[in-house]
N, C-alpha and C positions, 0 to 999 in steps of 0.2 A: 571220806573215803578211802579205803584201805593203801597203804603203797609196801608192798612187798620189799621193796629194796631199803626201808628204813631198818636202820641196826640193831634197835630195838626191839626183843625176839617176843614182846608183853603181846601185843594187837594180835599177832602173829599166832600162836599158842591159842589164846580167847577164841579165836575164830573155829581153830580146830577142834574147838569141845562144844560148838553149839549142835553136833547133832541130834535128833528126837526120836532118843528110845531106842533109837540102831533102823531107822528108817532109813536107805541112802536119795530116797527123794526129796526129803528136805532135810541134807547135810549140805555143807557149805562142800563145793569141789575146786580144787584148780589151783593155783600156784598162790602159797601162803609166803611165804618169805625167801628172796632170791638175793643174799646180800654173799657180795665177793669178799674173802675173805684169807689169808695164804695156811697153807695147810700143816698141820705140825712137821712132816716133812721137810718142807723147803725154810721152815723157820731154822730146826734144827741145824739142816746144811749149812745155812747159813753162821751159826754159830761157831760152827765148825773149822767153815772159811774164816772166820774172822781173826778165832784163835788161831791159825797156820799162820794167817797174816803175821799177827803181832808176833808170832814166836818164830822166826823162819828159823830153819836147822833140821837134820836128820832129827824124824821121830822117834827111832830106837834110842839115841843118842839122847833127845829130851829126857826119855821115861826112864832109864839109868840111873841120870843125874836125879831127879826127882824122888827112885827108892834108894839112891844111898845117901840122901838129903841129912840131914840132922834129925834127931828126933824120930830114934828107932827103939823097938822095944825087942826082946826074946821073949816068948811065950815058952812058962816052961812047961816039960810034957809029962 
């Protein structure tokens, strides 16, 4: 029996390819995969929030300190 909530996409992908010469009446239809996963946006926001909590203070000051720190060089023009 197919489990649409299985985190492994292999079976759902195989079922999606079971059509017979393009005939809709012979192809599987329905929900092949329904897995709850975090979105990219949520992950990025979480990383930003964690970084801000780990380094409190004014963002402009931290950026200036980073840019003005060691290991800088001049590119000849």
